[in-house]
C-alpha positions, 0 to 999 in steps of 0.5 A: 801117840799124839793127843787130840787137838782142842777146838779153838773157841769162837771170839767176838772181838780181836781183844777177846782173842788176844786176851785168850792167847795171852792167858797162861795155860793157853798154849797154841800147840794144844790147838794147832799142829804146827808141823802142818804150818807153811810160811806166810807171805804178805807181798803187799805189806809195807813196813811202818815208817817214821819221819825223823829230822836229821841235821847234816852239814851242808857240804855232806848233804850236797855230796849225798844229793850229787851222788843220788843224782848220779844214781838217778834216785832221790837222796832220801832213798840213797840215805836209807839204802846206805843206812840199811847196808851199814846195819847189815854190815854191823850185824855180820 
């Protein structure tokens, strides 16, 4: 037998809500039936990015630019693609 769910309190600020859920003893399973939850989709959400400075040998950068030009994409985008591919390989 399932026990009844507690009512989620009204919050006036996001900070107040955050403090409530961070408090020990406030388990979300007492307030929500997670078996009814669906997968959330955020199609317009863009991942946060951070600019970095990266020193590369001139000949390496020129080779990357040539390859990027051959693929008709910006060289920075090609570097990101290659980094992602390498990270995915290392996780396998």
